[in-house]
N, C-alpha and C positions, 0 to 999 in steps of 0.2 A: 051838630052843625057842620062839622067837617064832612060827614057822610053826604049831607045835602049838597054841599059845594062840589064834591067829587061827582055826584050824580048829575048835577047841572052841567058840569064841564063835559062829561062824556055824552050827555044828551045833545049838547051844542055841537059836538063833533059829527053828529049824524045829520046836521042841517047843511045842505050844500051851499046856501047863501053865506054861511059863516066860514066854511072850510075852504071853498074854492078861491076866493079872492087872495088870501095870503099865499096859496100855492102858485097862483098865476104870477103874483109879484115876485116870488122867489125864483120861478123859472125865468122870468124876464131879466132879473138881476144876474142870475147865473149865466145866461146866454150872453148878456152884455159884458160881463166880466171876462168870460172866456174869449170873446172877440177882441176886447181891449188888450188882454194878456198876449194873445197871438200877434196883434199888431205891434205891441211893445217889444216882444222878442224879435220879430222880423226887423224892426227899425234898429234895434241894438246890434243885430247880426250884420246889417247893411253898413253900419258905422265901423264895425270891427271889434266891438266890445264883446268879450266872451264871458259867460257866466262863471 
């Protein structure tokens, strides 16, 4: 049963409709987080707070 589950899991990884949406979401979240972090650091530097 475990072998079947592992086989289904790896088979699902070859289907673009299953794999691509989570990768797109992860990329969007990563870019948004990087942008927000940059703005946060810039705002703290403008106020004069040092890390």
